[in-house]
VOPAGU-2260 file (C-alpha; in pm, 1 decimal, decimal comma):
REM VOPAGU-2260
SITE   aa  ch    i         X         Y         Z
SITE  MET   A    0     -47,5   -3576,2    1258,6
SITE  THR   A    1      48,0   -3216,7    1241,7
SITE  ALA   A    2     -63,8   -2896,9    1405,3
SITE  ALA   A    3    -264,2   -2819,3    1084,4
SITE  ASP   A    4    -443,7   -3142,5    1114,7
SITE  THR   A    5    -615,3   -3049,6    1445,1
SITE  PRO   A    6    -816,5   -2742,8    1533,5
SITE  PRO   A    7    -633,2   -2540,2    1791,2
SITE  GLU   A    8    -770,6   -2578,1    2154,5
SITE  ASP   A    9    -562,8   -2300,7    2324,5
SITE  ASP   A   10    -626,0   -1931,6    2253,5
SITE  PRO   A   11    -322,7   -1821,4    2062,4
SITE  ARG   A   12    -364,6   -1452,4    2140,2
SITE  PRO   A   13    -112,7   -1295,2    2359,4
SITE  ASP   A   14    -200,0   -1162,6    2708,1
SITE  GLY   A   15    -229,6    -793,8    2752,9
SITE  LEU   A   16    -378,2    -702,1    2413,7
SITE  ARG   A   17    -445,3    -329,8    2390,8
SITE  PRO   A   18    -621,6    -125,7    2136,7
SITE  PRO   A   19    -423,9      67,0    1904,2
SITE  ALA   A   20    -470,7     454,9    1800,0
SITE  SER   A   21    -330,7     353,8    1457,7
SITE  LEU   A   22    -121,0     105,2    1275,3
SITE  VAL   A   23     128,8      75,2     997,6
SITE  LEU   A   24      96,1    -203,7     746,5
SITE  VAL   A   25     337,0    -291,8     500,6
SITE  ASN   A   26     265,8    -542,2     201,9
SITE  THR   A   27     561,1    -663,7      30,5
SITE  GLY   A   28     724,4    -962,7    -158,2
SITE  ASP   A   29     731,0   -1088,4    -514,5
SITE  GLY   A   30     370,2   -1234,7    -512,0
SITE  LYS   A   31      48,3   -1112,6    -629,6
SITE  GLY   A   32    -182,0    -940,8    -392,9
SITE  LYS   A   33      -9,9    -664,6    -221,4
SITE  SER   A   34    -217,0    -383,3    -364,0
SITE  SER   A   35    -526,9    -588,5    -349,0
SITE  ALA   A   36    -480,7    -657,1      26,1
SITE  ALA   A   37    -434,9    -283,9      79,1
SITE  PHE   A   38    -744,6    -205,8     -95,8
SITE  GLY   A   39    -926,4    -461,5     105,9
SITE  VAL   A   40    -819,6    -273,9     415,3
SITE  ALA   A   41    -933,1      60,9     251,5
SITE  LEU   A   42   -1285,2    -105,7     198,4
SITE  ARG   A   43   -1300,6    -222,1     537,5
SITE  ALA   A   44   -1198,6     120,2     685,8
SITE  ARG   A   45   -1451,5     301,2     452,4
SITE  ALA   A   46   -1723,5      67,6     569,3
SITE  ARG   A   47   -1655,8     173,7     925,0
SITE  GLY   A   48   -1710,5     534,4     829,0
SITE  TRP   A   49   -1329,8     637,3     816,9
SITE  PRO   A   50   -1213,5     895,6     565,1
SITE  VAL   A   51    -963,6     708,9     336,0
SITE  ALA   A   52    -723,1     825,8      86,5
SITE  VAL   A   53    -517,0     629,4    -176,4
SITE  ILE   A   54    -205,9     746,5    -354,9
SITE  GLN   A   55     -75,7     537,6    -635,7
SITE  PHE   A   56     300,4     583,2    -723,5
SITE  LEU   A   57     317,6     396,3   -1064,0
SITE  LYS   A   58     -19,0     394,6   -1210,4
SITE  SER   A   59    -106,3     707,7   -1391,3
SITE  GLU   A   60    -442,5     900,3   -1425,0
SITE  ASN   A   61    -476,8     752,0   -1770,8
SITE  TRP   A   62    -535,7     413,3   -1615,6
SITE  VAL   A   63    -892,5     302,5   -1518,3
SITE  THR   A   64    -868,4      36,2   -1257,6
SITE  GLY   A   65   -1154,6    -154,9   -1094,8
SITE  GLU   A   66   -1028,5     -42,8    -754,7
SITE  GLN   A   67   -1038,3     320,2    -844,1
SITE  LEU   A   68   -1386,2     285,4    -991,7
SITE  MET   A   69   -1505,1     121,8    -669,6
SITE  ALA   A   70   -1329,7     361,6    -446,4
SITE  GLU   A   71   -1489,0     667,5    -598,6
SITE  GLN   A   72   -1835,2     515,7    -561,0
SITE  LEU   A   73   -1752,8     447,9    -183,3
SITE  GLY   A   74   -1622,2     797,0    -121,6
SITE  ILE   A   75   -1258,4     696,5    -109,0
SITE  ASP   A   76   -1028,7     987,4    -223,0
SITE  PHE   A   77    -810,5     824,5    -503,3
SITE  TRP   A   78    -512,4     965,8    -682,5
SITE  SER   A   79    -314,6     793,1    -956,1
SITE  LEU   A   80     -22,0    1011,6    -969,0
SITE  GLY   A   81     246,5     809,4   -1142,9
SITE  GLU   A   82     367,8     798,5   -1497,0
SITE  GLY   A   83     323,5     419,5   -1549,4
SITE  PHE   A   84     585,1     168,5   -1593,1
SITE  THR   A   85     939,8     267,0   -1603,6
SITE  TRP   A   86    1016,0      42,5   -1910,9
SITE  ASP   A   87     769,7     233,5   -2115,2
SITE  SER   A   88     900,3     578,5   -2002,1
SITE  ASP   A   89    1043,2     835,9   -2236,5
SITE  ASP   A   90    1180,2    1037,1   -1953,0
SITE  LEU   A   91    1263,4     885,2   -1630,6
SITE  GLU   A   92    1366,5    1235,4   -1468,0
SITE  LYS   A   93    1002,6    1333,4   -1538,3
SITE  ASP   A   94     889,0    1015,1   -1365,8
SITE  GLU   A   95    1105,9    1098,1   -1070,4
SITE  ALA   A   96     966,4    1454,7   -1046,4
SITE  VAL   A   97     613,2    1310,5   -1074,5
SITE  ALA   A   98     688,4    1053,8    -788,9
SITE  ARG   A   99     834,7    1338,3    -565,2
SITE  GLU   A  100     520,1    1536,2    -615,5
SITE  ALA   A  101     292,3    1235,2    -543,7
SITE  TRP   A  102     495,7    1187,1    -212,1
SITE  LEU   A  103     443,2    1558,0    -117,8
SITE  GLN   A  104      66,8    1526,7    -181,7
SITE  GLY   A  105      61,4    1208,2      25,2
SITE  GLN   A  106     269,1    1355,7     305,8
SITE  ALA   A  107      25,5    1647,3     329,4
SITE  LEU   A  108    -269,1    1419,1     354,1
SITE  VAL   A  109     -99,7    1220,1     635,9
SITE  ASN   A  110      -6,2    1546,4     827,6
SITE  SER   A  111    -346,8    1692,1     765,9
SITE  GLY   A  112    -503,4    1439,6    1003,0
SITE  ASP   A  113    -804,6    1435,1     793,2
SITE  TYR   A  114    -773,2    1097,9     685,8
SITE  ARG   A  115    -781,7     774,5     926,1
SITE  LEU   A  116    -626,3     557,8     656,6
SITE  VAL   A  117    -388,8     650,5     385,4
SITE  VAL   A  118    -269,0     390,9     128,2
SITE  PHE   A  119      75,7     449,0     -36,5
SITE  ASP   A  120      36,2     206,4    -320,8
SITE  GLU   A  121     369,4      83,4    -489,7
SITE  ILE   A  122     563,9     338,9    -284,4
SITE  THR   A  123     872,3      98,0    -226,3
SITE  TYR   A  124     974,8     145,0    -592,4
SITE  PRO   A  125    1033,8     529,1    -579,5
SITE  LEU   A  126    1179,2     475,3    -232,4
SITE  ASN   A  127    1421,5     203,8    -351,9
SITE  TRP   A  128    1514,3     416,5    -651,2
SITE  GLY   A  129    1596,6     714,4    -437,8
SITE  TRP   A  130    1322,7     925,8    -607,4
SITE  ILE   A  131    1160,3     998,5    -278,2
SITE  ASP   A  132    1368,5    1075,6      37,8
SITE  ALA   A  133    1355,3     774,5     275,2
SITE  ASP   A  134    1421,9     987,7     584,5
SITE  ASP   A  135    1146,2    1209,0     483,0
SITE  VAL   A  136     899,5     913,6     464,3
SITE  ALA   A  137    1025,9     766,0     782,6
SITE  THR   A  138     985,4    1082,0     972,3
SITE  THR   A  139     632,7    1127,0     819,0
SITE  ILE   A  140     538,1     775,8     934,9
SITE  THR   A  141     682,9     820,8    1290,3
SITE  ASN   A  142     543,6    1165,4    1362,3
SITE  ARG   A  143     197,2    1101,2    1186,3
SITE  PRO   A  144    -114,2    1222,1    1376,4
SITE  GLU   A  145    -213,1     957,4    1643,6
SITE  ARG   A  146    -527,1     820,7    1461,7
SITE  VAL   A  147    -385,9     795,9    1127,4
SITE  SER   A  148    -323,0     453,3    1003,6
SITE  LEU   A  149    -110,6     357,8     685,3
SITE  VAL   A  150     -78,3      92,7     439,3
SITE  LEU   A  151     241,5      86,3     220,1
SITE  THR   A  152     277,8    -161,1     -74,2
SITE  GLY   A  153     544,4    -282,7    -320,7
SITE  ARG   A  154     827,1    -530,1    -374,5
SITE  ASP   A  155    1160,6    -528,4    -175,2
SITE  ALA   A  156    1032,7    -302,7     121,7
SITE  PRO   A  157    1340,2    -169,3     284,9
SITE  ASP   A  158    1452,4    -292,0     622,4
SITE  TRP   A  159    1394,1      33,9     786,9
SITE  LEU   A  160    1035,5      36,4     658,4
SITE  ILE   A  161     969,6    -321,9     793,0
SITE  ASP   A  162    1120,4    -213,1    1135,9
SITE  LEU   A  163     870,7      87,1    1142,3
SITE  ALA   A  164     569,3    -123,7    1060,5
SITE  ASP   A  165     333,9    -287,4    1299,9
SITE  THR   A  166     228,4    -569,1    1075,9
SITE  VAL   A  167     438,2    -684,0     769,9
SITE  THR   A  168     305,2    -929,8     520,1
SITE  VAL   A  169     524,7   -1088,2     251,4
SITE  MET   A  170     350,6   -1226,8     -47,5
SITE  GLU   A  171     536,7   -1502,0    -196,9
SITE  ASN   A  172     507,9   -1596,0    -560,4
SITE  ARG   A  173     466,6   -1969,7    -622,7
SITE  LYS   A  174     301,2   -1951,2    -943,4
SITE  HIS   A  175     178,1   -1651,4   -1159,1
SITE  ALA   A  176     -47,6   -1648,5   -1482,0
SITE  TYR   A  177     231,1   -1401,0   -1641,3
SITE  GLU   A  178     474,9   -1697,5   -1624,5
SITE  GLN   A  179     251,0   -1890,8   -1845,4
SITE  GLY   A  180     203,9   -1612,1   -2100,3
SITE  ILE   A  181    -139,1   -1492,4   -1956,6
SITE  ALA   A  182    -196,6   -1131,9   -1967,1
SITE  ALA   A  183    -340,3    -926,0   -1680,5
SITE  MET   A  184    -722,7    -943,4   -1661,3
SITE  LYS   A  185    -979,4    -678,2   -1600,1
SITE  GLY   A  186   -1172,5    -756,1   -1281,7
SITE  ILE   A  187    -883,3    -974,4   -1124,7
SITE  ASP   A  188    -568,6    -781,2   -1189,2
SITE  PHE   A  189    -697,4    -420,4   -1231,1
């Protein structure tokens, strides 16, 4: 018999738990669900009456995603500020400039203290490509207003970001519909 076969009898929570003013969550890994989990947190925060903002770094304003449609109905401020997939780009320098502007807008949202939760969806890509300054992002995370929580998503989160986070979840790909030639599906993937 393994531990998974029996229900726990001892409380697994550590002693001395204290309520946080805010948290930094990172969803990374090669599996599906990083953004979906972030939007779940945004939904939960909004249900508690928190002001919530989402900045998407790759999806453009031309995309109409289910998460954006629902976010707008719930009063979540939502910006898709990217230029789309890099492999479709005609001008990566423009994409880089757009990512920098998206970061500046997101940084201003954090620093304003007007939002209790800010989601930076797919931020690891422009970070890893050097399109936005890692030191600037780290400083913003570290010096954010006390009650501003953050969720940052994307593959290959850099070690410094993982170190700054309070919670890191790594999504692992074991099987994906794409690998079977199945395209993304409205309502499931976007």
